[in-house]
N, C-alpha and C positions, 0 to 999 in steps of 0.2 A: 252443239256440245253433246258428247257421248258419255253417259253415266252408267256405271255398274251399281245396281242396288242389291243389297243382301238382307234377307229377312231370316227369322229364326224359327218359324213354324209354318204349317201349311193350311191353317184354318182361317176363316174370314171373321175373326173377332177384332177388337179395338185397334191394335197396332196395324194389322194388315188392311183393315178398312181405311184407316188414315193413309196408308201407303198407296193403296189402289187409287184413291181420289187424287193424291198428289201426282202419281204417274200420268193419269188421264189429263190433268190440268197442265202439267209440264209439256206434254206432247202438243196439246191444243194451243196453249198461250205462248209458249216459248220455243217451240220446235225442237225440244229435247228428244234425243234418241235413247230411250232407256232399255237396259237389259237387266233382268232380275235373276238372281240365284236363290233357289229355294231348297230346303233339305229333303223334301218329298212332295209328291203330287197331292192335291187336295182341293178344297173349295176355293182357295186363293188362286192356285194355278189355273183353275177353270175360268175364273174371272179375268185372269191375264189373257187367256186365249180369246175370250169373248171380245176383249178390247184390243186385240192384235198387238200385244206387248210381248216381245221376245223374252224367253226365260230358259234356264237350264236347271236340271235337278242334280244335285250332288249331296250325298249323305255326309253330314257332319253333326257333331254334338255341341250343345250349348254349354258354355262355361258358367252360366248362371242356372243352378239346378238344385235339386234336393238329394243328391247322391251321397252315399256314405264316403268316408275318407278314401278307402281302398278303391271303390268304384270310380270316384272322381279322378284319382291319380291314373287309373287305367285308361279312362277316356281322354285325359290330357295327352297320353302317349299315342293313342289311336288317332286323335285329331291331328297330330303332327303329320301322319301319313295321308290323312284325308285332305288336309289343307294343301299339301304338296301336289296332290292329284288335281285340285282345282287350279292351282298355279300353273302346273304343266299344261293343262288344257288351254288356258288363256294364252300362254306363250306359244304353244304349238300352232294355234290358229291366228296368232298375231293380232290379238284383240288390243286395240289402242284406245283406252278410255281416258277421258280428261279428268275424271273424278270417280271416287268410290263413295257411296252413301250407304251406311249400315243403319237399318231401321230400328234397331233395338240394342240395348246393352247386353242382351242375353247371349249373343254370339260375338266372338272376337276374330272371326274369319276376315272381316274387312280390315281390321288392324294389321293382320298378318300380310294380306295381299298388298295393302298400301305400302308397308315397309319393304316388301320384296320387289315391288314393281315401281317404287318411287312415284306414286300417284297421290295427289291430295286426298284426304279422307275426312268426310263429314260424318260424325257419329251421333246418331239420334238416340237419346236416352229417354225412355218412356215408362220406366218402372223403378221402384225403390229396390225391389228384390225381396228382402226379408219381410218388410212391413205389409206389402200388398199381395205377395204370392208365396211367402214363406220359403224363398229360395236364397241361396248364397253363392258367392263367387268361389270357384274351385281353388283359386289362388289366395283367397282372402280379399276383403274389399280394399285394404291398403295397397296390396300389390296390384290389384285391378286398377286402382286409381292411378298408379304410376304408369301402367300400360296405356291407359286412356291418354295421359299427358304426352307420352312418347309417340303415340301412333294415331293421333287425330289432329287435323288442322283446326277444326272448330267442333265443339260439342254443343248440340242443341238439347235443351231440356224442355219439356212440355208444360212446365209451370215454375213459378218462383219458388214454391215450396220444395220442388224437386231439385232445383239449383242449389238452394240452401243446404239440402241434405248432402249432395255430392260435393259441395265446396269444401267439405271436411277432408276430401280425398283427392280432388282434382283442382288444378289451378283455376280459380273462379274467372280469371281473365279470358280463359278459353271458352267459357260457357255463355251461350246466348239463349234466352228464353223466347220460344216461339210457341204460342198456343196451337193446339190441334184445330183443324178446320172441318166443318160439316158443309156439305153442299146445300146452298140455300134453295128452298122451295119458293115457288111463286106465292105471293101473299094469298092466302086462302081463307075462306070463312069456316071457322070451326063451329060445330054444333055443340054447345055446352049443355051439360046434363044437370037440370035443376030439380028433377023429381025422382028418377029411377035410382036404384042402388048405386052408390059411388063405385066407379070402376078404377081400381088402383093397379099400377103396373110396377113390377120389378124386373128389369131387363138385364141380361148378361149371363155369362157362364155361372153355373150353380156350383159354389164351392164355399168352404168355411171362411175364406178370406173375403168373399163377396157378402157373407154374413146375412143371408136371407132369413135365417132363424130369428134375427132380431125383429124383423118386420112382422113375422108370424106371432111372436111373443107380444108385440104391441097390440096386434089385432085381437089376441086372446084377452088382454086387459080391457080393450075397448068393448068387446062383446060381453065379457063375464063380469066386469066391474062397473063399466060406464053404461052398460045395458043398451049399447048402440050396435045394431046388427045389419043395417041397410048398406052393406058394402060387399064387394067381391074383389079379392086379390088375385091377379094373374101373374104367375111366375113363369117368365119366358126365358128359355135357354136350356142347355143340357149340361151335364156334369157327371161326376162319379156317382155310380149307382148307390154306393154306401151312404153318401151324404144326402142324396135325394130321398133315400129311404128314411133317414133320420128326420127329415122335414115332414115327410108324409105321416110318420108315426106321431109326431108332435101335433100335427093338424088333427089327426084322429083322436088323440088323447084330450085335446082342448075343445072338442066339439065344433070344429071349424070346417067340416067337410063341405058344407054348403056355401062357405065363404072363401075358399081357396081353390084355385084351379091351376094345375100344372100343365102349361101349354107346350112344353118342349121347345125345340129350336124352330124358329120361324124365319124362312129365307128372306121374305119381303116384309120386313117389320113395319114399314111406313103405313101400309094399309091397316095394320092392326092398331098402331098408335093413334090413328085418327079417332078411334072409338074410346080411347082412355081419357079419364078425368084427372088423374093424379099419378105422378111418378115418384118413386122413392129410391134413393141411393144410400145403401146402408153399409157399403164396403168398409173394411177396417182402415184403409188409407188409399185414396185415389191420387195417382200421380197427375192426372188431369181431370178426368170426368167426362169422357166422350158421351156416355149415356145421359148425363145431366144436360148437355147441350142438345142432344137428340130430342129429349123431352121438350126443351124450350123451343126448338125449331118446329115442334108440332103443337105449340101453344098449350102445353101441358104444364101446370104448376109443379114444382119439384120440392120435395123434402129431402135434404141431404145432411149428413153429419159434419161436424166442424173439422174433422181430420183431413189432412192432405190439402188438395187444391180446390176443394168444393167452395171454400169461402172466397176464392179468387174469381169464381164464376158467379156465385150468388152474393153480390157485393152490397145489396140493399134489401130491405124488407119487402119492397114491392116487386122483387124479382123471384122470390121463393122463400123457403123456410129452412132454418138451420137448427139442428138439435145436437145434443151431446151424445157421442158414441156410447152405447151401452145403456142409455137411459130410455128404456122401453116405455115407461109411463109418460115421459115428456113427448116421445114420438106419438103415442096414442092420443094425448091431449091435443096435439096439433091436428091430427086426422079428425078428431071429434069436432073441433071448432070449424074446420073446413066443411065438414059434412053438414054442420048446422047453419053455415053461412055460404051457400053455394055461389052467391054472386062473386065471391073472391076468386072463383075458378076463372072467370072471364077477365077480371081486373088484372090478376097476376099473369095469367096465360098470355094476354096480349102484350103486356109490358115486357115479359121475359122474351117473347119472340123478337121484339124490336131490338132488345139488348143483344141477343144471340146473333142476329144477322149482321149487326154492326161490328161485333168484336170477335166472332168465332166462325167466319165464313171460310170455306175451302179456298176461295180466291185470295183472301188476305193471307192465309197460311202459305199458299204456293208462292205468292209474291215475296213474302219475307224469306222463305227458304231459298228462292232464286237469288236474292240479294246476297245471301251467304255464299252461294256457289260463285258468284262474281267476285267475291272477296278473295277466294282461295284458288281460283283457276285463272291462269293467264292464257287467253285464247288469241 
């Protein structure tokens, strides 16, 4: 089976991490021949090269963005020409694909190509748009929903919460929930920290929607009100300098310079996570929670808020901790109790690991997606 994959950005964050593992597994387990279209070169295309996966670079704009009305309308017009360029290239070189798989709701290029080439289209929705990234569809979400209905054979959402959200705009009978998958590590012995300062990690792009400020506020309460200071928070990732500066200024103002470390982007994060004791997910709304599962796969207990899909991953009290978004005192109290009862690190870390490998493995994800392919492709 020959499949054309389309993605919406060039970096190796959540959506493209999931896509990369899917491509590798499809090649290995199902003899799929993937070709990927990317809007520009970057860390993601470098990984495609490392794994001998064919790709082409074509410039196009996402229809899920933060543009002003006039800018959005201008890019809609420009995209018509850019999309035709991609279509012309595929037709000129007689590319015969059995299926198109778009990796995000952020671009509608796959819908366009599917319609023009009469090829089945699987559309993978991984984001809410407004609630998680403060982005909106250029056409409005109602019109976008109609476009999804008309130009997708099957729509995959990465959580039940995301399906419920889009079912207001898309025929729910077209939507199938398939959780993201993380590559399972061999069962390993984690060294749990019972005496040294608690090492806390917040992993991911630094942005207002990822809400790192909430964690820092909770730690300020923990140190200044609860008088507990034997902890270090590691903020891993990069982002807009303006927001990073806001975080650093708050750290300075609250006297947390010795308790908060900005690590920047780390390419091989697994080695770093081995040293962490506790992971926090404070995003405004997670469509899935890849970072949550990455923590669990590393036997790291997780604290996450109730919004989005977090509660679909942390389904019991022995798998992690749930707090109310915005309640920094509640978050601080959870950290305080964990720090006072370090034995819970091992109890929850081990249980969460077993839960994650059973429910969120990359193999399970690939197998379920391949079943969708078989439903829509006649080979």
